[in-house]
C-alpha positions in Angstrom: -0.2 0.2 0.1 2.6 2.7 0.7 4.6 1.4 -2.0 1.7 2.3 -5.0 1.2 5.9 -2.8 5.0 6.1 -3.3 4.5 5.3 -6.7 1.5 7.5 -7.1 3.0 10.7 -5.7 6.1 10.3 -8.1 3.9 10.0 -10.9 2.1 13.3 -10.0 5.4 14.7 -9.5 7.1 13.7 -12.7 4.2 14.7 -14.8 3.6 18.1 -13.2 7.0 19.1 -13.9 6.8 17.1 -17.4 3.6 19.9 -17.8 6.2 22.7 -17.5 8.5 21.4 -19.9 6.0 19.8 -22.6 3.5 22.8 -22.2 0.3 20.9 -22.1 -1.0 18.1 -19.7 -1.8 15.8 -22.5 1.5 16.3 -24.1 3.4 15.5 -20.8 0.9 12.2 -20.5 1.9 11.2 -24.1 6.1 11.6 -23.2 4.9 10.0 -19.9 3.7 6.8 -21.3 5.1 6.5 -24.3 8.3 8.8 -25.5 11.9 6.4 -25.1 14.4 8.7 -22.7 17.6 8.3 -24.4 19.7 8.6 -20.9 17.7 6.1 -19.3 18.4 3.3 -22.3 15.3 4.4 -24.0 13.0 3.7 -21.3 9.9 5.8 -20.6 9.0 7.8 -18.1 6.2 5.2 -16.7 8.9 2.5 -16.4 11.0 4.7 -14.6 8.8 5.1 -12.0 7.5 2.0 -12.0 10.5 1.0 -11.5 11.7 3.1 -8.5 14.0 5.4 -10.2 11.8 8.6 -10.0 14.4 10.6 -8.0 16.8 10.3 -10.7 14.4 10.9 -13.6 13.4 14.3 -11.4 17.0 15.2 -11.5 17.1 14.9 -15.0 13.7 16.6 -15.8 14.8 19.5 -13.1 18.5 19.6 -15.4 16.1 20.0 -18.5 14.2 22.5 -16.4 17.1 24.6 -15.6 18.4 24.5 -19.3 15.2 25.4 -20.8 14.6 28.4 -18.3 18.4 29.3 -17.3 
């Protein structure tokens, strides 16, 4: 139960960041479920969150966000 809640929390956090990067909730959801990420051996964000790698993914997204804004 705790594991499920943590994955839900991580999913929300990743999606919120992805919305800022993608510009819309729809694009963020498509990215989350379908877009392979090259630096993670072409795994999707959904796969990474399910594999308990959300912290690594968030660091990656934050670095993209910082590059996009700064």
